[in-house]
Backbone as CSV, one residue per row, in Angstrom:
resi,resn,N_x,N_y,N_z,CA_x,CA_y,CA_z,C_x,C_y,C_z
1,UNK,-1.607,7.851,17.751,-1.181,6.807,17.595,0.432,7.090,17.536
2,UNK,1.106,6.083,17.571,2.610,6.046,17.419,2.908,6.592,16.238
3,UNK,2.062,5.842,15.137,2.235,6.394,13.846,2.440,8.127,13.471
4,UNK,1.434,8.526,14.142,0.912,9.819,13.917,2.434,10.826,14.826
5,UNK,2.396,10.344,15.626,3.566,10.864,16.428,4.882,10.627,15.747
6,UNK,4.983,9.678,15.048,6.493,9.559,14.298,6.002,10.663,12.983
7,UNK,5.225,10.690,12.550,5.247,11.348,11.142,5.097,12.825,11.542
8,UNK,4.494,13.011,12.647,5.046,14.522,13.288,6.050,14.815,13.408
9,UNK,7.174,14.001,13.783,8.457,14.179,13.948,9.149,14.228,12.742
10,UNK,8.780,13.454,11.801,9.160,13.516,10.363,9.171,15.072,9.949
11,UNK,8.011,15.615,10.127,7.495,16.613,9.663,8.371,18.293,10.116
12,UNK,8.211,17.890,11.708,9.365,18.469,12.453,10.885,18.551,11.771
13,UNK,11.238,17.337,11.693,12.788,17.186,11.067,12.751,17.879,9.569
14,UNK,11.583,18.119,8.806,11.703,18.730,7.772,11.951,20.191,8.254
15,UNK,11.740,20.606,9.136,11.895,22.374,9.709,10.492,22.971,9.876
16,UNK,9.707,22.334,10.165,8.271,22.739,10.771,7.703,22.181,11.907
17,UNK,6.923,23.194,12.849,6.500,23.108,13.715,5.299,22.062,13.554
18,UNK,5.187,20.866,14.371,3.976,19.852,13.986,3.562,19.637,15.371
19,UNK,2.089,19.588,15.386,1.364,19.258,16.655,0.431,18.310,16.112
20,UNK,0.629,17.152,16.982,-0.354,15.774,16.573,-1.313,15.890,17.851
21,UNK,-2.052,16.273,17.653,-3.255,16.518,19.255,-4.204,14.782,19.236
22,UNK,-4.112,14.745,20.248,-4.893,13.452,20.822,-6.031,13.616,21.256
23,UNK,-6.869,13.670,20.154,-8.374,13.824,20.247,-9.335,13.122,20.820
24,UNK,-8.766,11.916,21.757,-9.329,10.996,22.393,-9.120,11.462,23.772
25,UNK,-7.916,12.353,24.054,-7.417,12.662,25.392,-8.360,12.684,26.766
26,UNK,-8.459,12.168,27.405,-9.248,12.174,28.606,-10.902,11.234,28.344
27,UNK,-10.488,10.577,27.256,-12.026,9.825,26.808,-11.767,8.023,27.034
28,UNK,-10.734,7.863,27.364,-10.477,6.405,26.887,-10.752,5.820,28.568
29,UNK,-10.632,4.602,28.451,-10.988,3.941,30.010,-10.120,4.644,31.146
30,UNK,-10.749,4.824,32.398,-10.482,5.551,33.355,-9.891,6.848,33.066
31,UNK,-10.468,7.632,32.093,-9.867,9.050,31.540,-8.556,8.945,30.806
32,UNK,-8.174,7.722,30.182,-7.004,7.919,29.364,-7.133,8.690,28.265
33,UNK,-6.209,8.227,27.343,-6.413,8.926,25.990,-6.169,7.466,24.831
34,UNK,-5.983,8.282,23.880,-6.119,6.950,22.358,-5.458,5.641,22.979
35,UNK,-4.523,5.676,23.420,-3.549,4.436,24.020,-4.303,3.658,24.977
36,UNK,-5.192,3.867,25.616,-5.939,3.532,26.182,-7.185,2.454,25.734
37,UNK,-7.224,2.725,24.557,-8.337,1.844,23.614,-7.861,0.819,23.103
38,UNK,-8.415,-0.308,22.810,-7.775,-1.297,22.078,-8.133,-0.689,20.574
39,UNK,-7.375,-1.085,19.585,-7.563,-0.313,18.259,-9.031,-0.190,17.637
40,UNK,-9.862,-1.209,17.529,-11.045,-1.266,17.348,-11.844,-0.217,18.046
41,UNK,-11.818,-0.321,19.400,-12.819,0.736,20.362,-12.128,2.060,19.793
42,UNK,-10.802,2.596,19.563,-10.197,3.525,19.460,-11.082,4.192,18.081
43,UNK,-11.274,3.171,16.820,-11.388,3.873,15.967,-12.994,3.949,15.872
44,UNK,-13.980,3.182,16.837,-15.332,3.317,17.120,-15.642,4.836,17.782
45,UNK,-14.743,4.984,18.955,-14.638,6.324,19.827,-14.570,7.762,18.721
46,UNK,-13.467,7.365,17.986,-13.218,8.769,17.020,-14.248,8.952,16.171
47,UNK,-15.025,7.888,15.739,-16.083,8.221,14.837,-17.176,8.702,15.528
48,UNK,-17.148,8.658,16.637,-18.398,8.978,17.534,-18.276,10.599,18.364
49,UNK,-16.976,11.344,17.757,-16.562,12.462,18.628,-17.441,13.394,17.856
50,UNK,-17.950,14.476,18.602,-18.436,15.843,18.686,-18.046,16.472,17.704
51,UNK,-18.372,16.611,16.540,-17.533,17.574,15.514,-17.187,19.006,15.718
52,UNK,-17.978,19.545,16.950,-17.866,20.934,17.487,-16.644,20.780,18.459
53,UNK,-16.309,19.854,19.125,-15.343,19.587,20.219,-13.832,19.316,19.210
54,UNK,-14.250,18.552,18.368,-13.146,18.087,17.350,-12.559,19.561,16.823
55,UNK,-13.381,20.532,16.229,-13.144,22.134,16.022,-12.370,22.614,17.219
56,UNK,-13.150,22.599,18.145,-12.373,23.152,19.288,-11.069,22.722,19.886
57,UNK,-10.959,21.458,19.579,-9.656,21.009,20.092,-8.646,21.316,19.019
58,UNK,-9.330,21.183,17.772,-8.085,21.333,16.431,-7.651,23.096,16.438
59,UNK,-8.483,23.928,16.884,-8.385,25.295,17.100,-7.420,25.562,18.411
60,UNK,-7.644,24.825,19.658,-6.603,24.550,20.657,-5.217,24.520,20.032
61,UNK,-5.136,23.199,19.432,-3.739,23.090,19.113,-2.766,23.925,18.053
62,UNK,-3.884,24.484,17.085,-3.583,25.269,16.384,-2.933,27.059,16.794
63,UNK,-3.846,27.278,17.724,-3.522,28.360,18.489,-2.039,28.252,19.241
64,UNK,-1.854,27.269,19.986,-0.701,26.566,20.516,0.610,26.754,19.322
65,UNK,0.443,26.118,18.560,1.567,26.158,17.669,1.913,27.361,17.082
66,UNK,0.717,28.383,16.580,1.162,29.775,16.436,1.503,30.590,17.587
67,UNK,1.713,30.183,18.611,2.296,30.764,19.774,3.744,30.662,20.226
68,UNK,3.919,29.336,19.547,5.483,29.065,19.793,6.674,30.172,19.106
69,UNK,7.667,30.387,19.836,8.559,31.376,19.180,9.038,31.083,17.931
70,UNK,9.263,29.948,17.591,9.776,29.305,16.137,8.600,29.448,15.108
71,UNK,7.333,29.903,15.525,6.331,30.111,14.416,6.489,31.053,13.616
72,UNK,6.332,30.947,12.081,6.403,31.905,11.236,5.101,32.281,11.020
73,UNK,3.963,32.128,11.559,2.755,32.761,11.751,1.549,31.753,10.503
74,UNK,2.389,31.042,9.794,1.522,30.384,8.851,0.771,28.995,9.518
75,UNK,-0.099,28.721,9.004,-0.811,27.303,9.778,-1.722,26.797,8.942
76,UNK,-0.986,25.015,8.873,-1.441,24.129,8.041,-2.122,22.904,8.790
77,UNK,-2.938,22.574,8.118,-3.406,21.205,8.622,-3.458,20.031,7.750
78,UNK,-3.295,18.725,8.294,-3.194,17.863,7.607,-3.796,16.467,8.697
79,UNK,-4.312,15.342,7.743,-5.025,14.183,8.226,-5.254,13.308,7.488
80,UNK,-5.580,11.849,7.802,-5.287,10.992,7.341,-6.692,9.996,7.780
81,UNK,-7.360,9.327,6.600,-8.479,9.018,6.711,-9.610,9.848,7.430
82,UNK,-10.043,9.398,8.445,-11.050,9.953,8.956,-10.561,11.377,9.379
83,UNK,-9.078,11.467,9.625,-8.250,12.733,9.946,-8.345,13.575,8.743
84,UNK,-8.392,12.982,7.710,-8.421,13.637,6.374,-9.421,14.345,5.963
85,UNK,-10.649,13.826,6.773,-11.944,14.440,6.523,-12.102,15.656,7.427
86,UNK,-11.549,15.499,8.817,-11.344,16.437,9.770,-10.817,17.466,9.168
87,UNK,-9.532,17.217,8.643,-8.544,18.311,8.262,-9.337,19.255,6.984
88,UNK,-10.071,18.651,6.253,-10.948,18.847,5.097,-12.125,19.970,5.900
89,UNK,-12.885,19.461,6.958,-13.870,20.077,7.850,-13.185,21.324,8.720
90,UNK,-11.962,21.284,8.952,-11.340,22.129,10.073,-11.189,23.389,8.826
91,UNK,-10.686,23.352,7.281,-10.802,24.191,6.776,-11.913,24.946,6.481
92,UNK,-13.118,24.541,6.949,-14.295,25.565,6.663,-14.477,26.017,7.782
93,UNK,-14.005,26.011,9.149,-13.857,26.622,10.268,-12.706,27.488,10.708
94,UNK,-11.412,27.705,9.800,-10.239,28.044,10.446,-10.137,29.415,9.136
95,UNK,-10.443,30.503,9.272,-10.043,31.397,7.841,-8.838,32.101,8.096
96,UNK,-7.835,31.910,9.062,-6.451,31.887,8.845,-5.297,30.917,8.553
97,UNK,-6.171,29.675,7.759,-5.478,28.562,7.451,-4.941,28.863,6.336
98,UNK,-3.635,28.630,6.140,-2.728,28.522,4.910,-2.836,27.821,3.883
99,UNK,-3.147,26.296,4.267,-3.603,25.279,3.307,-4.035,24.160,4.207
100,UNK,-4.654,23.630,3.526,-5.438,22.069,4.174,-4.854,20.750,3.542
101,UNK,-4.019,19.812,3.986,-3.688,18.958,2.959,-4.276,17.600,3.812
102,UNK,-5.076,16.905,2.852,-6.024,15.923,3.250,-6.100,14.686,2.444
103,UNK,-5.391,13.794,3.194,-5.044,12.378,2.951,-6.060,11.372,3.127
104,UNK,-6.650,11.069,1.946,-7.896,10.055,1.796,-8.882,10.408,2.427
105,UNK,-9.305,11.640,2.809,-10.393,11.733,3.536,-11.638,12.455,2.861
106,UNK,-12.704,12.075,3.236,-13.818,12.581,2.715,-14.258,13.862,2.658
107,UNK,-14.917,14.872,1.631,-15.103,16.233,1.779,-16.216,16.766,2.877
108,UNK,-16.199,17.669,3.026,-17.351,18.501,3.787,-18.645,18.601,2.858
109,UNK,-19.970,19.181,3.148,-20.912,19.450,2.272,-20.485,20.890,1.664
110,UNK,-21.279,21.063,0.590,-21.056,22.195,-0.421,-21.230,23.514,0.428
111,UNK,-22.094,23.535,1.101,-22.398,24.542,1.923,-21.375,24.700,2.947
112,UNK,-20.755,24.007,3.344,-19.596,24.427,4.389,-18.270,24.511,3.630
113,UNK,-18.085,23.795,2.540,-17.150,24.479,1.458,-17.094,25.780,0.970
114,UNK,-18.190,26.717,1.101,-18.345,27.986,0.830,-17.718,28.463,1.635
115,UNK,-17.066,28.203,2.954,-16.488,28.839,3.838,-14.758,28.928,3.906
116,UNK,-14.320,27.554,2.906,-13.069,27.416,2.917,-12.399,29.048,2.319
117,UNK,-11.142,29.367,2.631,-10.449,30.334,2.621,-9.374,29.962,2.100
118,UNK,-8.640,28.751,2.222,-7.335,28.047,2.235,-7.459,27.070,0.760
119,UNK,-6.282,26.968,0.266,-6.340,26.075,-0.987,-6.237,24.277,-0.029
120,UNK,-6.673,23.637,-0.499,-6.880,22.166,-0.017,-6.439,21.197,-1.372
121,UNK,-5.415,20.520,-0.441,-4.581,19.677,-1.437,-5.236,18.047,-1.125
122,UNK,-5.397,17.368,-2.011,-5.779,16.115,-1.736,-4.751,15.153,-2.335
123,UNK,-4.514,14.578,-1.490,-3.558,12.917,-1.469,-4.509,11.924,-1.541
124,UNK,-4.735,10.817,-2.539,-5.600,9.789,-2.532,-5.061,8.662,-3.407
125,UNK,-5.899,7.534,-2.939,-5.359,6.165,-3.572,-6.076,5.838,-4.668
126,UNK,-5.317,5.023,-5.446,-6.123,4.943,-6.878,-6.977,3.796,-6.742
127,UNK,-6.856,2.673,-5.332,-7.257,1.744,-5.135,-8.109,1.724,-3.778
128,UNK,-8.874,3.152,-4.104,-10.061,3.440,-2.621,-11.306,4.084,-3.388
129,UNK,-11.619,3.208,-3.814,-13.106,3.176,-4.343,-14.073,4.200,-3.705
130,UNK,-14.304,4.200,-2.354,-15.013,4.756,-1.591,-14.584,6.212,-1.718
131,UNK,-13.801,6.454,-1.346,-12.995,8.129,-1.095,-12.889,8.350,-2.713
132,UNK,-12.568,7.787,-3.334,-12.135,8.298,-4.848,-13.547,8.703,-5.747
133,UNK,-14.924,8.068,-5.390,-15.814,8.549,-5.968,-16.150,9.972,-5.292
134,UNK,-15.712,10.430,-4.296,-16.029,11.739,-4.068,-15.262,12.887,-4.541
135,UNK,-14.040,12.407,-5.415,-13.200,13.441,-6.024,-14.166,14.343,-6.837
136,UNK,-14.754,13.615,-7.922,-15.410,14.837,-9.041,-16.174,15.606,-8.665
137,UNK,-16.935,15.385,-7.862,-18.221,16.084,-7.105,-17.513,17.277,-6.120
138,UNK,-16.475,16.886,-5.765,-15.916,17.680,-4.859,-14.810,18.645,-5.628
139,UNK,-14.599,18.089,-6.630,-13.803,19.023,-7.809,-14.901,20.282,-8.295
140,UNK,-15.846,19.698,-8.573,-16.987,20.569,-9.363,-17.229,21.589,-8.301
141,UNK,-17.790,21.142,-6.983,-18.049,22.022,-6.283,-17.292,23.316,-5.801
142,UNK,-15.912,22.863,-5.439,-15.127,23.513,-5.233,-14.704,24.585,-6.680
143,UNK,-14.869,24.203,-7.728,-14.554,25.059,-8.772,-15.604,26.045,-8.592
144,UNK,-17.266,25.591,-8.454,-18.138,26.542,-8.633,-17.987,27.492,-7.551
145,UNK,-17.454,27.284,-6.309,-17.402,28.089,-5.248,-16.045,29.003,-5.601
146,UNK,-15.179,28.761,-6.431,-13.988,29.728,-6.484,-13.020,29.352,-5.744
147,UNK,-12.885,28.046,-5.216,-12.070,27.350,-4.248,-10.984,26.799,-4.872
148,UNK,-9.621,26.863,-4.185,-8.488,26.020,-4.976,-8.699,24.790,-3.954
149,UNK,-8.624,23.574,-4.772,-8.601,22.459,-4.821,-7.648,21.179,-5.593
150,UNK,-6.874,20.952,-5.085,-5.551,20.077,-5.937,-5.506,18.922,-5.496
151,UNK,-6.427,17.995,-6.206,-6.257,16.573,-6.025,-5.366,15.617,-6.389
152,UNK,-4.509,15.014,-6.393,-3.449,14.061,-6.834,-4.238,12.643,-6.567
153,UNK,-4.168,11.755,-7.319,-4.658,10.104,-7.145,-3.195,9.352,-7.463
154,UNK,-2.762,8.601,-6.541,-1.596,7.752,-6.670,-2.153,6.485,-7.150
155,UNK,-2.160,6.244,-8.526,-2.284,4.787,-9.145,-1.500,3.641,-8.157
156,UNK,-2.210,2.542,-7.979,-1.423,1.332,-7.658,-1.626,1.377,-5.912
157,UNK,-1.732,2.569,-5.389,-1.968,2.605,-4.070,-3.349,2.317,-3.394
158,UNK,-3.112,1.803,-2.060,-4.383,1.327,-1.501,-4.739,2.547,-0.551
159,UNK,-5.852,2.876,0.078,-6.119,3.546,1.428,-4.984,3.473,2.651
160,UNK,-4.703,4.650,2.999,-3.917,4.342,3.930,-2.241,4.403,3.471
161,UNK,-1.959,4.550,2.455,-0.305,4.650,1.782,0.271,5.059,2.472
162,UNK,0.390,6.235,3.042,1.113,6.772,3.737,1.939,6.179,4.826
163,UNK,0.994,5.311,5.758,1.449,4.686,6.576,1.946,3.094,6.268
164,UNK,0.990,2.536,5.116,1.187,1.247,4.794,2.617,1.019,3.827
165,UNK,2.915,2.474,3.244,4.059,2.763,2.255,5.541,2.526,3.036
166,UNK,5.387,2.611,4.334,6.459,2.942,5.285,6.966,1.369,5.535
167,UNK,6.033,0.360,5.635,6.293,-0.760,6.154,7.318,-1.720,5.354
168,UNK,8.063,-2.623,5.925,9.231,-3.164,5.216,8.836,-4.100,4.046
169,UNK,7.228,-4.698,4.161,6.836,-5.475,3.023,5.751,-4.721,2.422
170,UNK,5.942,-3.502,2.445,4.943,-2.559,1.533,4.600,-3.031,0.311
171,UNK,3.804,-2.968,-0.596,3.863,-3.064,-1.757,4.276,-1.979,-2.682
172,UNK,4.599,-2.181,-3.863,5.279,-0.985,-4.252,4.313,0.034,-4.853
173,UNK,3.168,-0.266,-4.699,2.293,0.915,-5.104,1.954,1.650,-3.821
174,UNK,1.893,1.177,-2.808,1.966,2.110,-1.701,3.319,2.682,-1.195
175,UNK,4.653,2.359,-1.565,5.686,2.540,-1.430,5.845,3.817,-2.142
176,UNK,5.616,3.545,-3.392,5.931,4.531,-4.443,5.013,5.877,-4.108
177,UNK,3.637,5.579,-3.784,2.825,6.706,-3.421,3.035,7.346,-2.279
178,UNK,3.652,6.792,-1.184,4.041,7.569,0.101,5.219,8.266,-0.229
179,UNK,6.200,7.727,-1.014,7.447,8.506,-1.536,6.741,9.898,-2.207
180,UNK,5.974,9.827,-3.054,5.704,10.878,-3.921,4.806,11.858,-3.328
181,UNK,4.066,11.351,-2.490,3.139,12.289,-1.499,4.121,13.073,-0.535
182,UNK,4.883,12.351,0.129,5.617,12.866,1.109,6.522,14.031,0.307
183,UNK,7.098,13.831,-0.512,7.889,15.038,-1.519,7.110,16.114,-2.007
184,UNK,5.755,15.727,-2.491,4.929,16.970,-2.685,4.287,17.523,-1.654
185,UNK,3.844,16.901,-0.320,3.618,17.359,1.026,4.683,18.724,1.465
186,UNK,6.194,18.049,1.287,6.864,18.916,1.769,7.094,20.060,0.787
187,UNK,7.048,20.103,-0.812,7.156,21.216,-1.363,5.857,21.794,-1.288
188,UNK,5.067,21.683,-0.730,3.668,22.413,-0.778,3.840,23.280,0.322
189,UNK,4.761,22.444,1.537,5.072,23.560,2.715,5.753,24.609,2.662
190,UNK,6.548,24.587,1.625,7.557,25.772,1.397,6.942,27.275,0.808
């Protein structure tokens, strides 16, 4: 989306290589990309992507970023909502990941979590009952497995606060959460 591309630009402006892959590239009407879909159709299409293909596409994007001359060899993944869940899942499949940043996304199952090598940092909204309900079990599973998982819940924020918090009419909770999460994310990238 335009928002993801803009956020990738913000990450790049903070001094990092940012690659925002279009996971629907070639799947849109007439072979188009995400922008070829109506919003509701894109959401539906994303939810039906083959997980193995998503992993392959993310691996290709990661390998590309690591080969760029400016790369320092550290690989991070971040995602939002569905993409947050995919970032968590990618951490189960990419052993050289330095960290995963999961923004209001669901966790993989415990068996998959056992393969995680990198720390996982969660960014969650206080007003997001569906995703928030997964946090305690995820904390327990990751602890049992000896994995690093550091969730932070931003009270007063709703699901999607990173995007909603940028809007001119953003609620105070979303705006504050966006600012705090962005600061935390940049500090964790150091």
